[in-house]
C-alpha positions in Angstrom: 93.8 105.1 111.3 90.4 106.0 112.6 90.6 106.8 116.3 94.3 107.3 116.4 94.5 110.7 114.6 96.4 113.1 116.8 97.3 110.5 119.4 101.0 110.8 120.5 102.0 107.1 120.0 105.7 107.8 120.2 105.2 109.8 123.5 103.1 107.0 124.9 105.7 104.3 124.0 108.6 106.4 125.3 106.9 106.7 128.7 107.3 103.0 129.1 110.5 102.2 127.2 113.5 104.3 126.4 113.7 103.4 122.7 113.5 105.2 119.4 109.9 105.1 118.1 108.9 105.3 114.5 105.2 105.4 113.6 104.4 105.1 109.9 102.3 103.3 107.4 103.0 99.6 107.5 104.1 99.3 103.9 106.5 102.3 104.3 108.1 100.5 107.2 108.3 97.3 105.2 110.0 99.2 102.3 112.5 100.8 104.7 113.2 97.4 106.3 113.6 95.6 103.0 115.9 98.4 101.8 118.1 98.6 104.8 118.4 94.9 105.6 118.2 93.1 102.3 119.1 95.6 99.5 121.1 98.5 101.0 123.1 98.7 97.7 120.0 99.8 95.7 119.0 103.4 95.2 115.4 102.7 94.0 113.1 100.0 95.3 109.4 99.4 95.2 107.8 97.3 98.0 104.3 96.1 97.2 102.2 94.8 100.1 99.2 92.6 99.2 97.0 91.7 102.2 93.8 93.1 103.5 94.7 96.2 101.6 97.2 96.9 98.8 99.9 99.5 99.0 103.4 100.4 98.0 106.4 101.7 99.8 108.6 103.7 97.5 112.3 104.1 98.0 113.8 106.6 95.5 117.3 108.0 95.7 117.7 105.9 98.9 114.8 107.9 100.6 111.2 107.0 101.4 108.8 108.9 99.3 105.7 110.0 101.2 104.0 112.4 98.9 102.4 115.7 99.7 100.2 114.4 102.5 101.9 111.1 103.2 99.6 109.0 101.0 102.1 108.1 98.3 101.8 104.4 97.4 98.1 103.9 98.1 97.6 101.5 95.3 94.4 99.9 96.7 92.3 102.8 95.5 93.8 103.0 92.0 91.2 102.1 89.3 91.7 98.5 88.3 91.4 97.9 84.5 88.3 96.1 83.3 86.4 96.1 86.7 84.6 99.5 86.9 81.4 98.1 88.5 82.8 96.6 91.7 82.0 98.6 94.8 84.9 99.4 97.1 84.8 100.0 100.9 85.9 103.6 100.1 82.6 104.2 98.3 84.1 104.3 94.8 83.8 101.5 92.2 86.6 99.7 90.4 89.3 100.1 93.0 92.1 97.5 92.9 91.4 96.7 96.6 87.8 95.8 95.7 89.0 93.1 93.3 92.4 91.9 94.3 92.8 92.3 98.1 92.6 89.6 100.7 89.1 90.8 101.5 88.0 90.6 97.9 89.4 87.1 97.5 87.8 85.9 100.7 84.4 87.3 99.6 84.8 85.6 96.2 85.7 82.2 97.7 82.8 82.5 100.2 80.4 83.3 97.5 81.4 80.1 95.5 81.2 77.9 98.6 84.9 77.7 99.6 85.2 78.5 103.2 87.8 81.2 104.0 87.7 83.8 106.7 91.3 85.2 106.8 94.2 85.7 104.4 95.9 82.8 106.2 93.0 80.6 105.2 93.4 81.7 101.5 97.2 80.9 101.7 96.5 77.5 103.2 93.9 76.7 100.5 96.4 77.6 97.8 99.2 75.6 99.4 96.8 72.6 99.8 96.1 72.7 96.1 92.6 74.1 96.1 92.1 75.1 92.4 89.3 77.7 93.1 91.5 79.5 95.6 94.5 79.2 93.3 92.6 80.7 90.4 91.3 83.5 92.6 94.8 84.4 93.8 96.2 84.2 90.3 93.5 86.5 89.0 94.2 89.0 91.8 97.9 88.7 91.0 97.2 89.6 87.4 95.2 92.7 88.5 97.9 93.8 90.9 100.5 93.1 88.3 98.8 95.4 85.8 99.1 98.3 88.3 102.6 97.3 89.2 103.6 97.5 85.5 102.4 101.1 85.5 104.3 101.9 88.7 107.5 100.4 87.2 107.1 102.5 84.1 106.5 105.6 86.2 109.1 105.1 89.0 111.8 102.9 87.2 112.8 101.0 90.4 115.8 98.7 90.4 113.8 96.0 92.3 110.2 95.3 93.0 109.5 93.3 96.2 106.1 91.7 96.8 105.2 91.1 100.4 102.2 91.0 102.7 100.2 88.0 103.9 98.9 87.0 100.4 102.5 86.9 99.0 102.9 83.7 101.1 100.6 82.0 98.6 103.1 82.4 95.9 106.3 80.7 95.0 109.6 81.4 96.8 111.4 84.8 96.5 113.4 85.3 93.4 115.0 88.4 91.9 113.7 89.1 88.5 116.0 91.2 86.3 
């Protein structure tokens, strides 16, 4: 995170409280939490967070996979199929985040005259039956789903869990076998 590079967050927290401190990417912590509390019997789990950004926490062999420099699971900057011309905040075009994140949905809704400023607004619009918001979330879900399908083929998890603020716009949690 810009501005936090090199800052000793665990040391700072420990000066105030005598507690174990774990600092990590939010989706990695979500994956660990989901694995330990809800699915400890599984060896392989993929947690997908869809919110302002889009990322994955990967549990394989009961261990969190971080990759060579800790960036494993950064799905937001994977090229989304069929959208190569949309500019992303990273400077590239066609990133999944540019077309399927909360920010992208909010930008689309605003452009078509549906007021939304936050992911919570998007969720509320969907739950209230707004068809434009529902269609935008469904399209984003399809795009995320295309990338998840590739992840499933590559990683072969026992379970895929979808979380993050935009997941609240969907139906209740169900295990799909």
